[in-house]
Every structure is written in C-alpha cells, then in structure tokens.
BAMI-584192 format. One record per residue (C-alpha): residue in three letters; x, y, z. Coordinates in steps of 0.1 Angstrom, whole numbers, plus 5000, padded with zeros to 4 digits. Layout:
<recs>
(ALA,(X,Y,Z))
...
</recs>
This chain:
<recs>
(MET,(5790,8790,7503))
(ALA,(5756,8804,7492))
(SER,(5772,8826,7465))
(HIS,(5792,8797,7453))
(GLN,(5761,8776,7450))
(GLU,(5743,8805,7431))
(LYS,(5772,8807,7407))
(LYS,(5770,8770,7400))
(LEU,(5732,8773,7396))
(ALA,(5736,8800,7370))
(GLU,(5762,8780,7351))
(GLY,(5737,8751,7351))
(ARG,(5708,8772,7339))
(LYS,(5731,8786,7311))
(HIS,(5741,8751,7301))
(GLN,(5706,8738,7301))
(ASN,(5692,8768,7281))
(MET,(5719,8763,7255))
(GLN,(5708,8727,7251))
(ASN,(5670,8734,7251))
(ASP,(5669,8765,7230))
(THR,(5691,8755,7201))
(LYS,(5675,8733,7174))
(ALA,(5709,8720,7165))
(SER,(5713,8705,7198))
(GLN,(5681,8685,7193))
(GLY,(5686,8676,7157))
(GLN,(5700,8642,7165))
(TRP,(5668,8632,7184))
(GLY,(5638,8617,7167))
(ARG,(5627,8635,7136))
(ALA,(5631,8665,7115))
(TRP,(5623,8702,7124))
(GLU,(5615,8709,7088))
(VAL,(5597,8686,7063))
(ASP,(5608,8681,7027))
(TRP,(5584,8672,6999))
(PHE,(5596,8635,6998))
(SER,(5590,8630,7036))
(LEU,(5556,8646,7033))
(ALA,(5547,8624,7004))
(SER,(5558,8593,7023))
(ILE,(5538,8603,7053))
(LEU,(5506,8609,7033))
(PHE,(5511,8576,7015))
(LEU,(5514,8557,7048))
(LEU,(5485,8575,7065))
(MET,(5462,8567,7035))
(PHE,(5474,8532,7025))
(ALA,(5488,8514,7056))
(PRO,(5454,8507,7071))
(LEU,(5442,8495,7037))
(ILE,(5472,8472,7034))
(VAL,(5463,8456,7067))
(TYR,(5427,8452,7057))
(TYR,(5436,8438,7023))
(PHE,(5459,8411,7038))
(ILE,(5434,8400,7064))
(MET,(5405,8401,7040))
(SER,(5424,8381,7014))
(CYS,(5428,8353,7039))
(ALA,(5392,8354,7052))
(GLN,(5376,8356,7017))
(TYR,(5402,8343,6992))
(GLN,(5422,8317,7011))
(CYS,(5452,8341,7014))
(SER,(5456,8348,6977))
(LEU,(5467,8384,6971))
(THR,(5458,8384,6934))
(ASP,(5423,8369,6933))
(PRO,(5406,8399,6949))
(LEU,(5422,8422,6923))
(LEU,(5412,8398,6895))
(ASP,(5377,8397,6907))
(LEU,(5374,8435,6908))
(LEU,(5392,8439,6874))
(THR,(5370,8414,6857))
(GLY,(5338,8426,6873))
(ASN,(5331,8394,6891))
(LYS,(5328,8415,6923))
(HIS,(5326,8451,6933))
(LEU,(5343,8468,6963))
(TRP,(5309,8468,6980))
(ASP,(5306,8431,6977))
(ILE,(5339,8425,6994))
(TRP,(5331,8451,7021))
(LYS,(5297,8435,7027))
(SER,(5313,8401,7033))
(THR,(5336,8416,7059))
(PRO,(5326,8410,7095))
(THR,(5317,8442,7113))
(LEU,(5326,8455,7147))
(SER,(5307,8435,7173))
(SER,(5299,8440,7209))
(ARG,(5316,8408,7217))
(ALA,(5348,8419,7201))
(ALA,(5347,8453,7217))
(GLY,(5342,8436,7251))
(ILE,(5372,8412,7245))
(TYR,(5394,8440,7234))
(SER,(5384,8464,7263))
(LEU,(5391,8437,7288))
(TRP,(5425,8429,7272))
(ILE,(5437,8465,7272))
(THR,(5424,8470,7307))
(PHE,(5441,8438,7319))
(GLN,(5475,8448,7304))
(VAL,(5472,8483,7319))
(ILE,(5466,8468,7353))
(LEU,(5497,8444,7349))
(TYR,(5518,8473,7337))
(MET,(5507,8499,7364))
(CYS,(5496,8480,7395))
(ILE,(5519,8450,7399))
(PRO,(5556,8459,7405))
(ASP,(5581,8434,7390))
(PHE,(5591,8405,7411))
(CYS,(5608,8384,7384))
(HIS,(5641,8402,7389))
(LYS,(5642,8390,7425))
(PHE,(5645,8352,7415))
(LEU,(5655,8351,7379))
(PRO,(5694,8353,7377))
(GLY,(5706,8378,7351))
(TYR,(5672,8393,7345))
(VAL,(5670,8431,7349))
(GLY,(5636,8443,7359))
(GLY,(5619,8466,7383))
(VAL,(5625,8503,7383))
(GLN,(5651,8514,7357))
(GLU,(5663,8548,7344))
(GLY,(5661,8560,7309))
(ALA,(5684,8577,7285))
(VAL,(5692,8613,7275))
(THR,(5663,8633,7261))
(PRO,(5664,8665,7240))
(ALA,(5653,8687,7270))
(GLY,(5682,8675,7291))
(LYS,(5665,8647,7309))
(LEU,(5692,8622,7316))
(CYS,(5699,8588,7329))
(GLN,(5724,8591,7358))
(SER,(5740,8559,7348))
(THR,(5751,8573,7314))
(VAL,(5773,8600,7330))
(THR,(5806,8593,7348))
(ASN,(5812,8619,7375))
(PRO,(5788,8645,7362))
(PRO,(5795,8681,7370))
(PHE,(5778,8699,7398))
(PHE,(5752,8716,7376))
(LEU,(5739,8683,7362))
(HIS,(5733,8671,7397))
(LEU,(5711,8702,7402))
(PHE,(5691,8698,7371))
(LEU,(5691,8661,7365))
(VAL,(5655,8648,7359))
(VAL,(5654,8611,7354))
(ASN,(5627,8593,7334))
(LYS,(5621,8561,7354))
(TYR,(5604,8530,7340))
(GLU,(5588,8500,7357))
(ILE,(5602,8472,7337))
(ASN,(5577,8444,7342))
(GLY,(5569,8431,7307))
(LEU,(5583,8396,7313))
(GLN,(5561,8393,7344))
(ALA,(5531,8405,7324))
(TRP,(5538,8380,7297))
(ILE,(5541,8351,7321))
(ILE,(5509,8360,7341))
(THR,(5490,8364,7309))
(HIS,(5501,8330,7294))
(VAL,(5497,8311,7327))
(LEU,(5461,8323,7328))
(TRP,(5457,8314,7291))
(PHE,(5469,8279,7296))
(ALA,(5449,8275,7328))
(ASN,(5418,8284,7310))
(ALA,(5425,8262,7280))
(SER,(5433,8231,7303))
(CYS,(5411,8236,7333))
(PHE,(5385,8264,7335))
(HIS,(5372,8267,7299))
(PHE,(5358,8301,7303))
(PHE,(5364,8308,7266))
(SER,(5377,8288,7236))
(PRO,(5414,8290,7228))
(THR,(5403,8300,7193))
(ILE,(5386,8331,7205))
(ILE,(5412,8354,7189))
(PHE,(5409,8338,7155))
(ASP,(5371,8336,7156))
(ASN,(5369,8374,7162))
(TRP,(5400,8383,7142))
(ILE,(5384,8409,7119))
(PRO,(5361,8425,7145))
(LEU,(5391,8428,7167))
(LEU,(5409,8446,7139))
(TRP,(5383,8474,7141))
(CYS,(5388,8477,7178))
(ALA,(5426,8478,7174))
(ASN,(5421,8506,7148))
(ILE,(5399,8526,7171))
(LEU,(5424,8524,7199))
(GLY,(5453,8532,7175))
(TYR,(5437,8563,7161))
(ALA,(5424,8574,7195))
(VAL,(5457,8572,7213))
(SER,(5476,8589,7184))
(THR,(5450,8617,7184))
(PHE,(5452,8620,7221))
(ALA,(5490,8621,7220))
(MET,(5489,8650,7195))
(ILE,(5464,8670,7215))
(LYS,(5484,8664,7246))
(GLY,(5516,8676,7229))
(TYR,(5499,8709,7221))
(PHE,(5480,8716,7253))
(PHE,(5495,8696,7282))
(PRO,(5528,8680,7274))
(THR,(5548,8661,7300))
(ASN,(5578,8682,7291))
(ALA,(5573,8711,7267))
(LYS,(5610,8712,7258))
(ASP,(5608,8676,7246))
(CYS,(5583,8685,7219))
(LYS,(5589,8692,7182))
(PHE,(5566,8711,7159))
(THR,(5572,8713,7122))
(GLY,(5541,8733,7114))
(ASN,(5529,8704,7092))
(PHE,(5498,8687,7107))
(PHE,(5502,8654,7089))
(TYR,(5539,8650,7097))
(ASP,(5534,8659,7133))
(TYR,(5505,8635,7136))
(MET,(5524,8607,7120))
(MET,(5558,8611,7137))
(GLY,(5546,8625,7169))
(ILE,(5551,8658,7189))
(GLU,(5561,8646,7223))
(PHE,(5592,8627,7230))
(ASN,(5581,8610,7262))
(PRO,(5544,8615,7267))
(ARG,(5533,8602,7301))
(ILE,(5502,8602,7323))
(GLY,(5512,8605,7359))
(LYS,(5545,8592,7371))
(TRP,(5546,8557,7356))
(PHE,(5523,8553,7325))
(ASP,(5548,8559,7297))
(PHE,(5531,8558,7263))
(LYS,(5561,8546,7243))
(LEU,(5570,8517,7267))
(PHE,(5535,8505,7271))
(PHE,(5524,8505,7235))
(ASN,(5557,8493,7221))
(GLY,(5556,8462,7244))
(ARG,(5520,8459,7255))
(PRO,(5494,8452,7242))
(GLY,(5508,8441,7208))
(ILE,(5539,8420,7217))
(VAL,(5524,8402,7246))
(ALA,(5495,8394,7224))
(TRP,(5517,8381,7196))
(THR,(5523,8347,7211))
(LEU,(5487,8344,7222))
(ILE,(5476,8351,7187))
(ASN,(5498,8323,7174))
(LEU,(5485,8300,7200))
(SER,(5450,8308,7190))
(PHE,(5458,8301,7154))
(ALA,(5474,8267,7164))
(ALA,(5442,8259,7184))
(LYS,(5421,8267,7153))
(GLN,(5443,8245,7132))
(GLN,(5438,8217,7157))
(GLU,(5400,8222,7157))
(LEU,(5398,8223,7119))
(TYR,(5422,8195,7110))
(GLY,(5426,8174,7141))
(GLU,(5463,8182,7143))
(VAL,(5489,8210,7146))
(THR,(5514,8209,7118))
(ASN,(5551,8210,7123))
(SER,(5552,8244,7104))
(MET,(5527,8259,7129))
(ILE,(5549,8246,7158))
(LEU,(5580,8261,7142))
(VAL,(5563,8296,7138))
(ASN,(5551,8294,7174))
(VAL,(5585,8284,7187))
(LEU,(5607,8308,7167))
(GLN,(5584,8338,7172))
(GLY,(5580,8329,7208))
(ILE,(5618,8330,7213))
(TYR,(5619,8365,7198))
(VAL,(5590,8377,7220))
(LEU,(5606,8362,7251))
(ASP,(5639,8378,7242))
(PHE,(5622,8412,7239))
(PHE,(5608,8410,7274))
(TRP,(5639,8395,7290))
(ASN,(5659,8424,7276))
(GLU,(5632,8451,7281))
(ALA,(5655,8472,7302))
(TRP,(5680,8471,7273))
(TYR,(5651,8482,7250))
(LEU,(5653,8516,7268))
(LYS,(5685,8523,7248))
(THR,(5670,8515,7214))
(ILE,(5660,8539,7187))
(ASP,(5622,8536,7195))
(ILE,(5628,8550,7230))
(CYS,(5659,8571,7226))
(HIS,(5650,8589,7193))
(ASP,(5615,8584,7181))
(HIS,(5586,8607,7192))
(PHE,(5552,8592,7199))
(GLY,(5527,8597,7172))
(TRP,(5506,8576,7148))
(TYR,(5537,8557,7136))
(LEU,(5541,8541,7170))
(GLY,(5505,8544,7184))
(TRP,(5486,8529,7155))
(GLY,(5515,8508,7144))
(ASP,(5518,8491,7177))
(CYS,(5480,8485,7180))
(VAL,(5473,8474,7144))
(TRP,(5503,8469,7121))
(LEU,(5524,8448,7146))
(PRO,(5497,8423,7158))
(TYR,(5481,8419,7125))
(LEU,(5510,8417,7100))
(TYR,(5537,8402,7122))
(THR,(5514,8371,7127))
(LEU,(5506,8365,7091))
(GLN,(5525,8332,7091))
(GLY,(5503,8317,7117))
(LEU,(5471,8330,7101))
(TYR,(5482,8316,7067))
(LEU,(5488,8282,7082))
(VAL,(5452,8281,7095))
(TYR,(5440,8283,7059))
(HIS,(5469,8263,7044))
(PRO,(5482,8236,7069))
(VAL,(5517,8228,7057))
(GLN,(5534,8197,7069))
(LEU,(5570,8202,7061))
(GLY,(5595,8175,7052))
(THR,(5622,8166,7078))
(ALA,(5650,8184,7059))
(HIS,(5628,8215,7053))
(ALA,(5617,8217,7089))
(VAL,(5653,8212,7102))
(GLY,(5666,8239,7078))
(VAL,(5640,8264,7090))
(LEU,(5647,8256,7126))
(VAL,(5685,8260,7121))
(LEU,(5681,8292,7102))
(GLY,(5658,8307,7128))
(LEU,(5680,8297,7157))
(LEU,(5712,8308,7139))
(GLY,(5696,8342,7131))
(TYR,(5685,8346,7168))
(TYR,(5720,8337,7180))
(ILE,(5736,8363,7158))
(PHE,(5710,8389,7167))
(ARG,(5714,8383,7205))
(MET,(5753,8379,7205))
(THR,(5758,8409,7183))
(ASN,(5738,8431,7207))
(HIS,(5755,8414,7237))
(GLN,(5789,8423,7223))
(LYS,(5780,8460,7220))
(ASP,(5764,8461,7254))
(LEU,(5794,8445,7270))
(PHE,(5818,8469,7252))
(ARG,(5798,8498,7264))
(ARG,(5795,8487,7300))
(THR,(5832,8480,7304))
(ASN,(5844,8509,7282))
(GLY,(5862,8485,7260))
(ASN,(5880,8467,7289))
(CYS,(5866,8432,7280))
(ARG,(5873,8404,7256))
(ILE,(5854,8397,7224))
(TRP,(5860,8363,7209))
(GLY,(5889,8358,7233))
(LYS,(5907,8390,7223))
(LYS,(5908,8426,7235))
(PRO,(5883,8445,7212))
(GLU,(5896,8469,7186))
(TYR,(5878,8502,7182))
(ILE,(5880,8537,7166))
(GLU,(5878,8566,7190))
(CYS,(5855,8593,7178))
(SER,(5849,8628,7190))
(TYR,(5820,8652,7188))
(THR,(5814,8687,7201))
(SER,(5782,8696,7219))
(VAL,(5764,8730,7213))
(ASP,(5782,8746,7242))
(GLY,(5816,8738,7227))
(THR,(5824,8709,7250))
(LYS,(5842,8680,7233))
(TYR,(5832,8644,7241))
(TYR,(5846,8611,7230))
(SER,(5830,8578,7220))
(LYS,(5844,8544,7210))
(LEU,(5830,8525,7179))
(MET,(5839,8488,7181))
(THR,(5854,8471,7151))
(SER,(5858,8436,7166))
(GLY,(5836,8406,7168))
(PHE,(5804,8407,7147))
(TRP,(5807,8445,7146))
(GLY,(5838,8441,7125))
(TRP,(5819,8420,7100))
(ALA,(5792,8447,7093))
(ARG,(5780,8479,7110))
(HIS,(5745,8465,7117))
(PHE,(5751,8428,7119))
(ASN,(5724,8425,7146))
(TYR,(5699,8434,7119))
(THR,(5713,8407,7097))
(GLY,(5705,8381,7124))
(ASP,(5670,8397,7127))
(LEU,(5664,8392,7090))
(MET,(5676,8356,7091))
(GLY,(5649,8349,7117))
(SER,(5623,8368,7098))
(LEU,(5631,8347,7067))
(ALA,(5628,8315,7088))
(TYR,(5593,8323,7098))
(CYS,(5583,8328,7061))
(LEU,(5600,8296,7049))
(ALA,(5580,8276,7074))
(CYS,(5549,8283,7053))
(GLY,(5562,8267,7021))
(PHE,(5561,8283,6987))
(GLU,(5525,8281,6974))
(HIS,(5516,8317,6983))
(VAL,(5533,8351,6984))
(LEU,(5514,8364,7015))
(PRO,(5535,8348,7042))
(TYR,(5567,8364,7026))
(PHE,(5554,8400,7032))
(TYR,(5571,8399,7066))
(ILE,(5606,8395,7052))
(VAL,(5600,8421,7025))
(TYR,(5588,8446,7051))
(MET,(5616,8438,7076))
(SER,(5642,8442,7049))
(ILE,(5628,8477,7040))
(LEU,(5624,8487,7077))
(LEU,(5658,8477,7088))
(THR,(5676,8491,7057))
(HIS,(5659,8524,7064))
(ARG,(5670,8522,7100))
(CYS,(5706,8516,7089))
(LEU,(5705,8546,7066))
(ARG,(5688,8568,7093))
(ASP,(5713,8557,7120))
(GLU,(5743,8563,7098))
(HIS,(5730,8598,7087))
(ARG,(5728,8607,7124))
(CYS,(5762,8593,7132))
(SER,(5778,8610,7101))
(SER,(5764,8643,7112))
(LYS,(5776,8637,7148))
(TYR,(5811,8623,7142))
(GLY,(5821,8638,7108))
(GLN,(5856,8626,7097))
(ASP,(5858,8600,7124))
(TRP,(5827,8584,7110))
(LYS,(5844,8581,7077))
(ARG,(5874,8564,7094))
(TYR,(5850,8540,7110))
(THR,(5831,8532,7077))
(ALA,(5865,8526,7061))
(ALA,(5874,8501,7088))
(VAL,(5840,8483,7086))
(PRO,(5828,8490,7050))
(TYR,(5796,8469,7050))
(ARG,(5763,8477,7065))
(LEU,(5744,8443,7066))
(LEU,(5759,8416,7045))
(PRO,(5798,8412,7046))
(GLY,(5811,8415,7010))
(VAL,(5777,8425,6996))
(PHE,(5760,8455,7013))
</recs>
C-alpha cells in the first residue's frame, strides 16, 4: 500500500513539475513572458499619462465648468500658465487624509473581520467562503474538476475567498443614510467637498500598494510559481508579478481592491454628488436620479454576483500590479463617476421622452448583460443539459492538449445570446454605459468619456480573449467563429 502511494505521489510530482516548469503551460494566464516594443510603448504611455488624464478631467470640472477645451485654450493663448492651474488646485489636506484613512480601514475591517451572513437569509445569493479557479502553479478549485485523479487530491491547494462584498455594501450604506437622516456627524456632501484632496490620497494608496505588490513578488511571494518576470521593470510594475498576492490566509489583494474600496464607494460618491446638487440648486434633477439608479443597479449586480466574479478575467488571468492597484484606487472611482460630477456643475432636467429613453436603454443593457452571463453560467453548470430560450442549447465541442499530452474537451455554446455574438455580454455593458452618458445631455463632451473608454477596454478584452482561445483550441476555434461570426454587434462587428 505504501509503495503504491509513493508511486502515485511521484506521478503527481511529475505532473505538477511539468505544469509549473514549462512556460507554455502558463502562457494562457495573465500576461506575456516577453515584451514587444508596442506593449512597452503602451505601458510607458499609460504610466505617464493615465494619472494626468484623471487630474485633467477633475481639474476641468473644478476650474472650467467641465470644459475639456478651455484649459488648453488658456494655455495656448497665454491667458494662464501651468503653474496658475496647479496653484488653483486644492492640495492634500489632513482632513482628506483622515477621511480616506478611516474609509480604507473601515473597508478592511468589513472585509476581514465580519464573515458573510447575507447568504443565510437571501435566497439565491452565494456568499461566505468560496473557492477560486485554476492558477498557473496548479492551484485549483475542486469544484472545477469532475472526479480528479489521485495525484490532484494529493497536491490540490485551493484559494479560498470570503465573499462578503454585498454585506459590506449594505452596512456602509445603512450607516451613510443613518448619518444623513439622524446622526449628522458629517455632511452628505463630504466626498464632493474634498474631492480633489481625496484624489491625492487615492494616488498615494494606489502607488503604495502597487509598489508593495512588486516588492512582495520579488522577495516574499504568496506562491513563487505563480509569479511572472519579464526582466522589464516597467512592464512588471504595470502588469504585476504575482498572480494571487495575499497577506495571511484571507486578505487577497485582487479581490479586495477590485471590489473594495472603489466599487463600494461608487454609489456613495454618486449620493454625495446628488446631495451637493440639492444643496446648490434646491433640487435633485431627474438626470442625477437616473445616473444614481442605473449605476447603482450595476454596483449591486457586481456584489450580488461577487462569487461569479471569481471566474472572470481579472481574477483568473490578470496579475496584480499598477494596472489593478492604481486603477482600482484612482481610475475607477474618479472616472467612472464623471456623469454625477458633471451634473453637479450642469444640472440637467431631461424631458420625459429623453428620460424614459435613457431608462429603457440602461435597463435593456443591464438585462442583456445579466441574461447573457446567466446563460453561459447555466450552460457550464449543467454541462449543456439545460434549456436556453426553451430549447436544448447548441454548441461546438472543442479539444485542447495540456503540456503533459493529456487531451481535454470543452463546449462553446452557439445558442441564445451567445449565438448572436461571441461577447454579447459586453454589448449589454456598452448599452448601459451609453445610457449613463446620455443622461447628461449633449452640451459637453466630458460625460461621454466613459462610453469611449469602455468601448476601447471591452474591444481590447474581446481581442485578448480570442487570441487566448485561438491559441488554445486551434482549428476548433475557427469552427466556432464560423458558427458565430460577430464579436459584439450582430451584422456589424
């Protein structure tokens, strides 16, 4: 019996080493092992200009009533110099630093110290301790393997997550509304009133956590075999070294910074903007209500499906670097909320037809986004033994070969929304994004940055996903793209 166990153990070690020591086996995860000149140029551009883009947008609202052209005209005509604009920008304040420190600390406490209880009384909600997905080093979610062989049981190391984002969001907002209606410890406009000083705090945290993650990846990684080094400092800093950096058993950098503090704050930021509009003009416009409602639905959907989020590209493929660390701390809360900020400076009262159109577009986009993802999740959970739109789903069976020569099979659905386009969930996402922008009217370009950015982001994700799938499935992927020829827009793209 002992010799049999040792033989199985040796087989398991051999299998694991083949996975971990071969770059090809990891090529489908996260990012490149080698950096081409275009990728490096893109990385350097983002590192240099993304922080300036955020500052420019926020400064344009604070000093130029959200005009993106007036600051440039002032500089070009000599009416102002860069120093004049910078001198008029609020600096980091002790009040903002205190607010931001308390905010981050509070979210860490909610994440680390209060186990989820929402899943115990909310039907259909999946919370509490959940298991992750496959990682390059062979860490594996047990639920993804049917009847795993003996050696996988021996070496299976499962990343576990405490899914309690919905609970954190509920507690945070209950306290917010309790303060606004009863306690009055602080003004509901506190976020808007400290918006630019808080920007400096968010940047400090974003750069600090990104730098820490890089140092950690070099000197004390959570799992050394989940690290990728290109030898290029800028690329490694931007895209990350560690796949799943953690402190202790439960503090997972990716899950925390992707969901908290930015997305929990998203709806609070919009509420603060609405409160400021009420303070300045004596009313909250229907456009501000629409932005709060539609973006609130998106945020709630994120936290309701936080366990599903463990299967997305951010968790399953991206490493943790500046792209996620700084992006979640600064880019997300400051640029995803531009519509609400704009409406503080330009209160737009929409006509009935316009308001209804925005609402319908936003809700339709959300329905497509959610139902498309639901169809894929249902198809995966049942291995195709389900009904999509009242019929048994059609699919193309694809095969791929692992580094050890083992052949595996996957099914790619060609029914339902997935028969219309290969990424129709992104189409619904873009419809919702456009609705947020249309709520702001047509006087300024600034609110429409979001739809432009999301179009670029999701198109890039389409291409990145498909490059990965083409490498994985080969000719089978060509059969699939022939069956579903469009990426986002049926008949167009």
